[in-house]
GUTI-789380 format. One record per residue (C-alpha): residue number from 1; residue in one letter; x, y, z. Coordinates in steps of 0.25 Angstrom, whole numbers, plus 5000, padded with zeros to 4 digits. Layout:
N
<nr: NUM; rest: a; xx: X; yy: Y; zz: Z>
...
% end
This chain:
212
<nr: 1; rest: x; xx: 5033; yy: 5156; zz: 4884>
<nr: 2; rest: x; xx: 5023; yy: 5144; zz: 4884>
<nr: 3; rest: x; xx: 5025; yy: 5131; zz: 4877>
<nr: 4; rest: x; xx: 5012; yy: 5125; zz: 4873>
<nr: 5; rest: x; xx: 5008; yy: 5112; zz: 4867>
<nr: 6; rest: x; xx: 4998; yy: 5106; zz: 4856>
<nr: 7; rest: x; xx: 4995; yy: 5092; zz: 4852>
<nr: 8; rest: x; xx: 4993; yy: 5089; zz: 4837>
<nr: 9; rest: x; xx: 4993; yy: 5076; zz: 4828>
<nr: 10; rest: x; xx: 5007; yy: 5072; zz: 4822>
<nr: 11; rest: x; xx: 5011; yy: 5062; zz: 4811>
<nr: 12; rest: x; xx: 5024; yy: 5055; zz: 4811>
<nr: 13; rest: x; xx: 5030; yy: 5044; zz: 4802>
<nr: 14; rest: x; xx: 5037; yy: 5031; zz: 4805>
<nr: 15; rest: x; xx: 5045; yy: 5021; zz: 4796>
<nr: 16; rest: x; xx: 5044; yy: 5006; zz: 4794>
<nr: 17; rest: x; xx: 5053; yy: 4996; zz: 4788>
<nr: 18; rest: x; xx: 5048; yy: 4982; zz: 4782>
<nr: 19; rest: x; xx: 5034; yy: 4977; zz: 4782>
<nr: 20; rest: x; xx: 5025; yy: 4972; zz: 4794>
<nr: 21; rest: x; xx: 5020; yy: 4958; zz: 4789>
<nr: 22; rest: x; xx: 5017; yy: 4945; zz: 4795>
<nr: 23; rest: x; xx: 5032; yy: 4941; zz: 4794>
<nr: 24; rest: x; xx: 5036; yy: 4953; zz: 4803>
<nr: 25; rest: x; xx: 5042; yy: 4948; zz: 4816>
<nr: 26; rest: x; xx: 5048; yy: 4961; zz: 4822>
<nr: 27; rest: x; xx: 5041; yy: 4975; zz: 4822>
<nr: 28; rest: x; xx: 5052; yy: 4986; zz: 4826>
<nr: 29; rest: x; xx: 5049; yy: 5000; zz: 4830>
<nr: 30; rest: x; xx: 5062; yy: 5007; zz: 4829>
<nr: 31; rest: x; xx: 5065; yy: 5021; zz: 4835>
<nr: 32; rest: x; xx: 5075; yy: 5029; zz: 4828>
<nr: 33; rest: x; xx: 5085; yy: 5039; zz: 4835>
<nr: 34; rest: x; xx: 5087; yy: 5054; zz: 4834>
<nr: 35; rest: x; xx: 5090; yy: 5059; zz: 4820>
<nr: 36; rest: x; xx: 5083; yy: 5048; zz: 4813>
<nr: 37; rest: x; xx: 5071; yy: 5046; zz: 4804>
<nr: 38; rest: x; xx: 5063; yy: 5033; zz: 4806>
<nr: 39; rest: x; xx: 5065; yy: 5029; zz: 4791>
<nr: 40; rest: x; xx: 5080; yy: 5030; zz: 4792>
<nr: 41; rest: x; xx: 5080; yy: 5022; zz: 4805>
<nr: 42; rest: x; xx: 5074; yy: 5010; zz: 4798>
<nr: 43; rest: x; xx: 5087; yy: 5007; zz: 4791>
<nr: 44; rest: x; xx: 5093; yy: 5001; zz: 4804>
<nr: 45; rest: x; xx: 5082; yy: 4990; zz: 4803>
<nr: 46; rest: x; xx: 5082; yy: 4987; zz: 4788>
<nr: 47; rest: x; xx: 5091; yy: 4975; zz: 4790>
<nr: 48; rest: x; xx: 5081; yy: 4967; zz: 4798>
<nr: 49; rest: x; xx: 5073; yy: 4956; zz: 4791>
<nr: 50; rest: x; xx: 5062; yy: 4964; zz: 4784>
<nr: 51; rest: x; xx: 5051; yy: 4953; zz: 4785>
<nr: 52; rest: x; xx: 5053; yy: 4951; zz: 4800>
<nr: 53; rest: x; xx: 5055; yy: 4966; zz: 4804>
<nr: 54; rest: x; xx: 5045; yy: 4978; zz: 4803>
<nr: 55; rest: x; xx: 5052; yy: 4991; zz: 4808>
<nr: 56; rest: x; xx: 5045; yy: 5004; zz: 4812>
<nr: 57; rest: x; xx: 5053; yy: 5016; zz: 4814>
<nr: 58; rest: x; xx: 5045; yy: 5028; zz: 4821>
<nr: 59; rest: x; xx: 5049; yy: 5042; zz: 4817>
<nr: 60; rest: x; xx: 5053; yy: 5052; zz: 4828>
<nr: 61; rest: x; xx: 5045; yy: 5064; zz: 4826>
<nr: 62; rest: x; xx: 5054; yy: 5076; zz: 4827>
<nr: 63; rest: x; xx: 5062; yy: 5078; zz: 4814>
<nr: 64; rest: x; xx: 5073; yy: 5087; zz: 4811>
<nr: 65; rest: x; xx: 5084; yy: 5090; zz: 4801>
<nr: 66; rest: x; xx: 5098; yy: 5083; zz: 4805>
<nr: 67; rest: x; xx: 5111; yy: 5090; zz: 4806>
<nr: 68; rest: x; xx: 5106; yy: 5104; zz: 4804>
<nr: 69; rest: x; xx: 5103; yy: 5101; zz: 4789>
<nr: 70; rest: x; xx: 5090; yy: 5100; zz: 4782>
<nr: 71; rest: x; xx: 5093; yy: 5086; zz: 4776>
<nr: 72; rest: x; xx: 5091; yy: 5074; zz: 4785>
<nr: 73; rest: x; xx: 5080; yy: 5073; zz: 4795>
<nr: 74; rest: x; xx: 5080; yy: 5066; zz: 4809>
<nr: 75; rest: x; xx: 5071; yy: 5065; zz: 4820>
<nr: 76; rest: x; xx: 5070; yy: 5064; zz: 4835>
<nr: 77; rest: x; xx: 5060; yy: 5058; zz: 4845>
<nr: 78; rest: x; xx: 5061; yy: 5068; zz: 4856>
<nr: 79; rest: x; xx: 5069; yy: 5079; zz: 4862>
<nr: 80; rest: x; xx: 5071; yy: 5085; zz: 4876>
<nr: 81; rest: x; xx: 5061; yy: 5096; zz: 4871>
<nr: 82; rest: x; xx: 5047; yy: 5091; zz: 4876>
<nr: 83; rest: x; xx: 5052; yy: 5077; zz: 4877>
<nr: 84; rest: x; xx: 5039; yy: 5071; zz: 4883>
<nr: 85; rest: x; xx: 5030; yy: 5077; zz: 4873>
<nr: 86; rest: x; xx: 5039; yy: 5072; zz: 4861>
<nr: 87; rest: x; xx: 5039; yy: 5058; zz: 4868>
<nr: 88; rest: x; xx: 5024; yy: 5058; zz: 4869>
<nr: 89; rest: x; xx: 5023; yy: 5062; zz: 4854>
<nr: 90; rest: x; xx: 5032; yy: 5050; zz: 4850>
<nr: 91; rest: x; xx: 5024; yy: 5041; zz: 4859>
<nr: 92; rest: x; xx: 5011; yy: 5045; zz: 4852>
<nr: 93; rest: x; xx: 5018; yy: 5043; zz: 4838>
<nr: 94; rest: x; xx: 5023; yy: 5029; zz: 4842>
<nr: 95; rest: x; xx: 5009; yy: 5025; zz: 4848>
<nr: 96; rest: x; xx: 5003; yy: 5028; zz: 4834>
<nr: 97; rest: x; xx: 5015; yy: 5020; zz: 4827>
<nr: 98; rest: x; xx: 5012; yy: 5008; zz: 4837>
<nr: 99; rest: x; xx: 4998; yy: 5008; zz: 4832>
<nr: 100; rest: x; xx: 5000; yy: 5010; zz: 4818>
<nr: 101; rest: x; xx: 5010; yy: 4999; zz: 4817>
<nr: 102; rest: x; xx: 5002; yy: 4990; zz: 4826>
<nr: 103; rest: x; xx: 5014; yy: 4987; zz: 4835>
<nr: 104; rest: x; xx: 5006; yy: 4981; zz: 4845>
<nr: 105; rest: x; xx: 5004; yy: 4969; zz: 4836>
<nr: 106; rest: x; xx: 5019; yy: 4968; zz: 4833>
<nr: 107; rest: x; xx: 5024; yy: 4954; zz: 4836>
<nr: 108; rest: x; xx: 5038; yy: 4958; zz: 4839>
<nr: 109; rest: x; xx: 5040; yy: 4973; zz: 4842>
<nr: 110; rest: x; xx: 5054; yy: 4978; zz: 4843>
<nr: 111; rest: x; xx: 5056; yy: 4993; zz: 4847>
<nr: 112; rest: x; xx: 5070; yy: 4999; zz: 4844>
<nr: 113; rest: x; xx: 5075; yy: 5013; zz: 4848>
<nr: 114; rest: x; xx: 5088; yy: 5019; zz: 4844>
<nr: 115; rest: x; xx: 5094; yy: 5031; zz: 4851>
<nr: 116; rest: x; xx: 5083; yy: 5041; zz: 4854>
<nr: 117; rest: x; xx: 5073; yy: 5030; zz: 4849>
<nr: 118; rest: x; xx: 5076; yy: 5023; zz: 4862>
<nr: 119; rest: x; xx: 5069; yy: 5034; zz: 4870>
<nr: 120; rest: x; xx: 5057; yy: 5034; zz: 4862>
<nr: 121; rest: x; xx: 5055; yy: 5018; zz: 4861>
<nr: 122; rest: x; xx: 5057; yy: 5016; zz: 4876>
<nr: 123; rest: x; xx: 5047; yy: 5027; zz: 4879>
<nr: 124; rest: x; xx: 5037; yy: 5022; zz: 4869>
<nr: 125; rest: x; xx: 5039; yy: 5008; zz: 4875>
<nr: 126; rest: x; xx: 5038; yy: 5013; zz: 4889>
<nr: 127; rest: x; xx: 5026; yy: 5023; zz: 4887>
<nr: 128; rest: x; xx: 5018; yy: 5014; zz: 4878>
<nr: 129; rest: x; xx: 5022; yy: 5000; zz: 4884>
<nr: 130; rest: x; xx: 5026; yy: 4995; zz: 4870>
<nr: 131; rest: x; xx: 5028; yy: 4980; zz: 4870>
<nr: 132; rest: x; xx: 5040; yy: 4976; zz: 4861>
<nr: 133; rest: x; xx: 5048; yy: 4963; zz: 4860>
<nr: 134; rest: x; xx: 5061; yy: 4971; zz: 4859>
<nr: 135; rest: x; xx: 5065; yy: 4985; zz: 4863>
<nr: 136; rest: x; xx: 5079; yy: 4989; zz: 4857>
<nr: 137; rest: x; xx: 5085; yy: 5002; zz: 4862>
<nr: 138; rest: x; xx: 5097; yy: 5006; zz: 4854>
<nr: 139; rest: x; xx: 5107; yy: 5017; zz: 4858>
<nr: 140; rest: x; xx: 5097; yy: 5026; zz: 4866>
<nr: 141; rest: x; xx: 5094; yy: 5031; zz: 4880>
<nr: 142; rest: x; xx: 5081; yy: 5027; zz: 4887>
<nr: 143; rest: x; xx: 5072; yy: 5038; zz: 4892>
<nr: 144; rest: x; xx: 5075; yy: 5042; zz: 4907>
<nr: 145; rest: x; xx: 5060; yy: 5041; zz: 4911>
<nr: 146; rest: x; xx: 5058; yy: 5027; zz: 4907>
<nr: 147; rest: x; xx: 5057; yy: 5017; zz: 4919>
<nr: 148; rest: x; xx: 5058; yy: 5001; zz: 4920>
<nr: 149; rest: x; xx: 5043; yy: 5000; zz: 4922>
<nr: 150; rest: x; xx: 5041; yy: 5007; zz: 4908>
<nr: 151; rest: x; xx: 5046; yy: 4994; zz: 4902>
<nr: 152; rest: x; xx: 5041; yy: 4984; zz: 4912>
<nr: 153; rest: x; xx: 5031; yy: 4979; zz: 4902>
<nr: 154; rest: x; xx: 5041; yy: 4974; zz: 4892>
<nr: 155; rest: x; xx: 5041; yy: 4960; zz: 4896>
<nr: 156; rest: x; xx: 5050; yy: 4952; zz: 4886>
<nr: 157; rest: x; xx: 5055; yy: 4964; zz: 4878>
<nr: 158; rest: x; xx: 5069; yy: 4963; zz: 4873>
<nr: 159; rest: x; xx: 5076; yy: 4976; zz: 4877>
<nr: 160; rest: x; xx: 5089; yy: 4979; zz: 4870>
<nr: 161; rest: x; xx: 5098; yy: 4991; zz: 4872>
<nr: 162; rest: x; xx: 5107; yy: 4993; zz: 4860>
<nr: 163; rest: x; xx: 5119; yy: 5002; zz: 4859>
<nr: 164; rest: x; xx: 5132; yy: 5004; zz: 4851>
<nr: 165; rest: x; xx: 5145; yy: 5003; zz: 4859>
<nr: 166; rest: x; xx: 5150; yy: 5016; zz: 4853>
<nr: 167; rest: x; xx: 5137; yy: 5024; zz: 4855>
<nr: 168; rest: x; xx: 5141; yy: 5037; zz: 4861>
<nr: 169; rest: x; xx: 5127; yy: 5038; zz: 4866>
<nr: 170; rest: x; xx: 5126; yy: 5025; zz: 4873>
<nr: 171; rest: x; xx: 5140; yy: 5025; zz: 4879>
<nr: 172; rest: x; xx: 5146; yy: 5019; zz: 4892>
<nr: 173; rest: x; xx: 5140; yy: 5030; zz: 4900>
<nr: 174; rest: x; xx: 5126; yy: 5028; zz: 4894>
<nr: 175; rest: x; xx: 5127; yy: 5013; zz: 4896>
<nr: 176; rest: x; xx: 5131; yy: 5014; zz: 4911>
<nr: 177; rest: x; xx: 5120; yy: 5024; zz: 4914>
<nr: 178; rest: x; xx: 5109; yy: 5018; zz: 4906>
<nr: 179; rest: x; xx: 5111; yy: 5003; zz: 4906>
<nr: 180; rest: x; xx: 5106; yy: 5001; zz: 4920>
<nr: 181; rest: x; xx: 5093; yy: 5009; zz: 4917>
<nr: 182; rest: x; xx: 5091; yy: 5002; zz: 4904>
<nr: 183; rest: x; xx: 5092; yy: 4989; zz: 4912>
<nr: 184; rest: x; xx: 5082; yy: 4994; zz: 4922>
<nr: 185; rest: x; xx: 5072; yy: 4999; zz: 4911>
<nr: 186; rest: x; xx: 5073; yy: 4985; zz: 4904>
<nr: 187; rest: x; xx: 5077; yy: 4974; zz: 4915>
<nr: 188; rest: x; xx: 5072; yy: 4963; zz: 4906>
<nr: 189; rest: x; xx: 5077; yy: 4958; zz: 4892>
<nr: 190; rest: x; xx: 5087; yy: 4970; zz: 4890>
<nr: 191; rest: x; xx: 5100; yy: 4968; zz: 4882>
<nr: 192; rest: x; xx: 5111; yy: 4979; zz: 4879>
<nr: 193; rest: x; xx: 5116; yy: 4977; zz: 4865>
<nr: 194; rest: x; xx: 5129; yy: 4985; zz: 4861>
<nr: 195; rest: x; xx: 5134; yy: 4985; zz: 4847>
<nr: 196; rest: x; xx: 5146; yy: 4991; zz: 4841>
<nr: 197; rest: x; xx: 5142; yy: 5005; zz: 4836>
<nr: 198; rest: x; xx: 5138; yy: 5018; zz: 4840>
<nr: 199; rest: x; xx: 5124; yy: 5025; zz: 4841>
<nr: 200; rest: x; xx: 5117; yy: 5017; zz: 4830>
<nr: 201; rest: x; xx: 5108; yy: 5006; zz: 4827>
<nr: 202; rest: x; xx: 5115; yy: 4993; zz: 4825>
<nr: 203; rest: x; xx: 5108; yy: 4984; zz: 4814>
<nr: 204; rest: x; xx: 5115; yy: 4971; zz: 4819>
<nr: 205; rest: x; xx: 5109; yy: 4974; zz: 4833>
<nr: 206; rest: x; xx: 5095; yy: 4976; zz: 4827>
<nr: 207; rest: x; xx: 5096; yy: 4963; zz: 4819>
<nr: 208; rest: x; xx: 5100; yy: 4955; zz: 4832>
<nr: 209; rest: x; xx: 5088; yy: 4962; zz: 4840>
<nr: 210; rest: x; xx: 5079; yy: 4958; zz: 4828>
<nr: 211; rest: x; xx: 5083; yy: 4944; zz: 4830>
<nr: 212; rest: x; xx: 5088; yy: 4942; zz: 4816>
% end
């Protein structure tokens, strides 16, 4: 049996919240976790000041029905099957989003990754050298291939690793194994921010990180 490959043009959506105006202070790009759709992930950012914050939620490309029923749809960024090709496809999609939203001109670019979104946002930053004012990593694992030199260009970027104290995926064993590596990847401006809760996005933490 042979496995072959073709390239073709693909189209994907993304969702936005609020309007980008002269009053906008923060432009967020927020990466959802597995089983989400981007438009539903935006609910975690509705409480931010609408004039000051413009939020962009990229959409993971691989969609499927949840819970074995043909009702609700979720999505995934990548799997262990042809992982590198899936990542390259995601990078190409994000490159187009970056251009379409003119993120190079964003005054205060905040990148946020939740769960599986952590692996995508950190790969995007590392591979494309995306400059941002804040990089927020919420309840997710950083890809093993990443090295400190991948992020050495992030001078002045505030790095936050956010996790719930009752999160079964970011437990004591995880922190013991990963904290040292995270500090090696981000030796400057790194904060660990725990909150009371599980594997979730905490809106009060977001408010504080937004400076509101």
